[in-house]
N, C-alpha and C positions, 0 to 999 in steps of 0.2 A: 504494498500499500506505499509506503513511505517513498518507495522508487516509483510508483505512477505520481504521485506527486510532483514528484522533483522533474519529472518527465513534463507535467501540465504546467512548471512553472518555466519552461523553458521556450514554452511557447506563448507567454505574455510579456511582449515588449515590456512594460512598466514596469512587472518583477524583475526582470533582467538588467536594466538602468539603474534601480533604486537598489539593490541588494550586492549587483557584482559591479559596476559601476563602466568604468571602458574597460577591463581587463575582459568580462566577461561577453561584452558588445564584439570585441575584437576574436574571442573563441569562437561566437556563434557565427560570424561572418565567415571567418575560416571555414568552419565545420560545414557550412550548406551550400561553400563555392568547391565542393570536392571530395569531402567524406558522405561516403554509399549512403547513412542514417543520417546525414542532415537536412534532408530535402524538407523534414517538417516543420525546421525552425523557422520565425518569422523576419527575414532577412528585409521586407522591402517596408513593410512598417517600421522594425527595430530601428534602421538607418532614418527614416522621415522623424520617428521620436526624440531619437536620439539629438537630430540636429534641432528639433523644436525647444527641447528641455535645453540645451546646452544656452538658449539666448533666454528661456521665460525662468528657468531653476535652476541656476548656477550650484547652488549647493549640493544638487545632485548630480551633478555632472561636471565637476570644478577645472575645465580643460577649454583651450580655443576652440574655437569652431576648425581652425585652421589645423590643429594639433589631430581632433577629433578625425577630419575627414581624409585629410592624409594617411593617419592612423588605418580608419578602416580600408582606406583602399590597396593600403600596403598587405592587409588582412585577405583581400579578397582576392587579391593578385597570387598571393601564396595559396591562400585555397585550392584555386582553379588548378596550380601549378603542381601541387600534392598531386590531385585527382589526373592531371593526365600521366604521370610517373606510374602511380597507381596503377591506370590502365593499362597503361604502355609495359610494365612489367608484369602485371599479374595477367593480363589478357583476356579474351574471350569469355572464359571458366569464370568468369567475377557477375556477366549477365547470363550462368548460366545456371547459378546455385537456386536452391530452395525459399520457394515464396515463404515470407515470414512480416511479421508486421512491420519491420523496419525496410521491407524491399517486395515489391509489386513485378514482375515482367512487365507490365504495361507502362510501366514508365520508361522503361527501357526503351520501348517498342515508340512511344509516342517522342523522345529526341530522337531515337534514330529517324523516325518520318521526317522532322523537325530538321535533320539535318541534310538530310537527302534534299529536301527541298530548299535550303536558306545556306548549304555548306559553312566556311568558316564563320561567318556573319553569326550563326547559330549561338557562339561565344558573344557575340553583343546582344543580340537580342533573344537571346534565351534569360540573359540575366536578368530580365525584368519577368521571367517565369520559374512562378514555383516549380519546384522538380527538375524542371530542362535546367537551369543553371547550373544543379547538383548535379545532372548525368554527363551535360555535355561534356564537361573537361575530361571525364573518365570516357566516355566513348572517342573522343579525339585521340587518346591515349592508345586506346586500343586497336583502334586502325590507322595508329601511327601518320596521325598528321605533321607533316614539318615544322620540327620544333621553333624557328623562326616566326613562322607563319601563326601559331597557336600563340607565342607570346605577344604580337601584336596585336591579334584581335582579342586578348585576355586583359592589355594594358588598355586597349579602346572599351572595350565593355566596363570593365572592372570601372573605369573613367567615368563614365556615362553615368553608371548604374549609382555609383557613392557620390558621386558632384552634387547630381541632380538632387536624387532625394533630400540627402541631409542639406545641401543650401534652400531648398523649397524651405523644410521645416523650420529653418535657422532665421528666413527672413519672413517667413510667416508669424513667425513667435514674437518679432521684434516691431514688427506692424501692428499686430492685433494679440497681444501679452494674455486674453482672458482665453485663449483658445486651449491653452492647458487645461481649462476647467472640461472641454471636449474630447480627451483622449481617448475614453471608450469607444468615442462614434468613430473616430478617425481609424483605430484599429480593428474596429466591424468593417467599415469602407473598405480598409484596404483587403480584409481576407473575402468580401464578397466579390470585389473585383478581380483579384489572382483566381479568386478558386471559378468564376465565369469565364473566362479566360482561357483556365487550363482545360474545364469541360469540351469547352468549342473547340481546341487542340486536339483533343482526345477522339469528341467525336467525327471531327474533319477527317483522325487517323483510320478511324473505324470503317468511314467510307472509301476511304482509299483502296483500303483490304478489301472491300466488297467488293469494287469495281475491278481492282486485279485481278480475283478469281472468277469474273465473270466472265470475262477475258477469254 
C-alpha cells in the first residue's frame, strides 16, 4: 500500500515540487525521457508548474528561471541519451518482454507508427506526447539511428519542450499571480489534452494497421 501511495505521489506535480524540489523534478524529467517505466510520470504539467511556482512561490522552488530551465533541459537530453543507449545495447528484446503494469506493447506500436510517419522528427514532436517521448529514444537506439542525427533532434526537441512550457508557466505567473490558486485545474487540463492526443494517435495507428491487413 505504501508503495502504491508513493507511485501516486510521483504523478502529482504539486507533491513532487513541494517535497522533492529541484532534485526530484530533474529525476522525473530524466526518467520520463528514456527509462521504460517512466511513461506515466507528469512531464508536461510538472515543467509548466515548475515555471509557474518559480515565479509565484519562490519559497517552494528557490531557483532562478534560468537555472530551472537549463537544469530541466539537461535532464531531458540526458534521459533521452540514456534511453538511446539502452535501446541500442539491449536491442529488440526490450520490446518483446511480457506485458505488465509498467509496460504495454501498444505503447511500442504507437511509437513505432509515429516514427514511421515522422522519422527523426518524432524525437521533437514526440516530446510533447506522453508515452511517445519515453519510448521514442529507446526505439531510436533499437533501430540504430545515426548518433549525430539523434543528438540533433534530441537537443532541438528537449529545448522546445522544456523552454516553451517552463517559460510560459513563469511568465503567466508573473502576469497573473492569482493563477497559483487554480493549479488543480491546470493539471487536469494537461491530463485531458495529452490523454486525448495519445488516444487519437492510438486510434490512427489502429486504423492504419487495419487498412494494411485489408490490402
